[in-house]
C-alpha positions in Angstrom: 0.0 0.0 0.0 2.8 2.4 0.9 4.5 1.4 -2.4 1.4 2.3 -4.3 1.2 5.7 -2.7 4.9 6.3 -3.6 4.2 5.5 -7.2 1.2 7.8 -7.2 3.3 10.6 -5.8 6.0 10.1 -8.4 3.5 10.0 -11.2 1.8 13.1 -9.9 5.2 14.9 -9.8 5.9 14.0 -13.4 2.5 15.2 -14.5 2.9 18.4 -12.5 6.4 19.0 -14.1 4.9 18.3 -17.6 2.0 20.7 -17.0 4.4 23.4 -15.7 6.7 22.9 -18.7 3.8 23.2 -21.1 2.4 26.3 -19.4 5.7 28.2 -19.9 6.2 27.1 -23.5 8.7 24.3 -23.1 8.2 21.6 -25.7 9.0 18.0 -25.1 12.3 16.7 -26.6 12.1 15.4 -30.1 13.5 12.1 -31.3 16.4 12.0 -33.8 17.4 9.4 -36.4 20.6 8.4 -38.2 21.0 6.4 -41.4 23.9 4.2 -42.5 24.6 2.6 -45.8 26.4 -0.7 -45.9 27.8 -1.8 -49.2 30.5 -3.9 -50.9 31.6 -4.9 -54.3 32.2 -8.4 -55.5 35.0 -8.4 -58.1 35.6 -11.1 -60.6 37.9 -13.6 -59.1 40.0 -16.4 -60.7 42.5 -18.4 -58.7 44.4 -21.6 -59.0 43.3 -23.4 -55.9 45.1 -26.6 -56.4 48.6 -26.5 -57.9 49.8 -29.3 -60.2 52.4 -31.7 -58.9 55.6 -29.7 -58.3 57.7 -32.1 -60.2 56.3 -34.5 -62.8 59.2 -36.9 -63.1 59.3 -39.3 -66.1 62.1 -41.2 -64.3 64.1 -43.1 -66.9 62.9 -42.4 -70.4 62.4 -45.3 -72.8 62.5 -45.2 -76.6 59.0 -44.4 -77.8 56.1 -42.5 -76.0 56.6 -41.9 -72.3 53.8 -40.6 -70.0 53.7 -39.2 -66.5 50.9 -37.7 -64.4 51.2 -34.0 -63.8 48.7 -34.2 -61.0 45.7 -32.0 -60.9 45.1 -28.3 -61.3 41.9 -26.7 -60.0 40.5 -23.2 -60.9 38.1 -21.3 -58.6 36.2 -18.7 -60.5 33.1 -16.5 -60.3 33.6 -15.3 -63.9 34.4 -16.9 -67.2 38.1 -17.8 -67.4 40.8 -19.4 -69.5 43.6 -21.7 -68.2 46.8 -21.5 -70.2 50.2 -23.1 -70.1 53.6 -22.1 -71.5 57.1 -23.3 -71.0 60.5 -21.9 -70.3 61.9 -23.8 -73.3 60.3 -25.0 -76.6 61.4 -28.6 -76.0 62.7 -30.7 -73.1 66.3 -29.5 -72.7 69.4 -31.0 -71.2 69.7 -30.1 -67.5 72.7 -30.6 -65.3 73.6 -29.0 -62.0 70.7 -26.5 -62.1 71.6 -25.3 -65.5 70.0 -25.7 -68.9 72.3 -26.7 -71.8 70.5 -25.1 -74.7 72.6 -27.0 -77.2 71.0 -30.4 -76.3 67.2 -30.9 -76.6 64.7 -33.6 -77.5 64.3 -31.3 -80.5 62.4 -33.6 -82.8 59.5 -34.2 -80.5 57.6 -31.7 -78.4 56.2 -32.2 -74.9 52.5 -32.8 -75.0 50.0 -32.0 -72.3 46.6 -33.6 -72.0 44.0 -32.2 -69.6 40.9 -34.1 -68.6 37.9 -32.8 -66.6 38.4 -34.8 -63.4 34.6 -34.9 -62.8 33.7 -36.4 -66.1 37.0 -37.7 -67.5 36.2 -35.8 -70.6 39.3 -34.6 -72.5 39.4 -30.8 -72.6 42.8 -30.3 -74.3 45.8 -32.0 -75.8 48.3 -29.4 -76.7 52.0 -29.0 -77.6 53.8 -27.2 -74.8 56.3 -24.5 -75.9 57.3 -20.9 -75.1 54.0 -19.8 -76.7 51.1 -19.7 -74.3 48.3 -22.1 -75.3 44.8 -22.6 -73.8 44.2 -25.9 -72.1 40.7 -25.1 -70.6 38.0 -22.6 -70.5 35.3 -22.3 -67.9 32.1 -20.3 -67.3 32.9 -19.6 -63.6 30.6 -19.9 -60.6 32.4 -23.1 -59.7 35.6 -24.9 -59.1 36.9 -26.8 -62.1 39.5 -29.5 -61.6 41.6 -31.0 -64.4 43.8 -34.1 -64.4 47.1 -33.4 -66.3 49.2 -35.9 -68.2 52.5 -35.2 -69.9 53.7 -37.2 -72.9 57.2 -37.1 -74.4 58.3 -39.2 -77.3 62.0 -40.2 -77.2 63.8 -41.3 -80.4 66.7 -43.6 -80.6 69.0 -40.8 -81.7 68.3 -38.6 -78.6 71.3 -38.1 -76.3 71.2 -40.0 -73.0 71.1 -37.3 -70.3 68.6 -35.6 -68.0 66.1 -33.4 -69.7 63.8 -30.8 -68.1 61.4 -28.0 -68.9 59.6 -25.6 -66.5 55.9 -25.0 -67.1 53.8 -22.0 -66.0 50.0 -22.3 -65.7 47.9 -19.1 -65.8 44.2 -18.8 -65.0 42.7 -15.4 -66.0 39.3 -13.8 -66.4 38.1 -13.5 -70.0 36.1 -10.4 -69.1 
């Protein structure tokens, strides 16, 4: 009961202050608002999310066609893209002690690269690898595309017995 009287007194005091404020022309406080814009831009993105095997080693070549897996390469893209490859040398070249000997190459036969769509095993490219960049795959984006890579090198009986090497560079880029 005492608490109820206390509340009544407090309410009465607020009403009296409100009436007094209104009688002398004081207006009640107004509310204020603020706005905020939140935005962001999504850019076209193309990345190689899985790198091919660092070293695709044929081991010991034999006379004839030699093949080795190059592993897989995966491209994440939200736009249309191309995946290309080029090489440091036009052909597999003699390599000793971290140096290329440009005088000795498997000159008569080029290194071939075959790419298969890993999800469907559908061939998407079979290209000759050289210093000229060539397309091995195209994609529409909005997905991750993964390709199985196979390298083929034909060795002829007249090729010099030595270690041969070539360095490949894969580039995925937007076509927009």
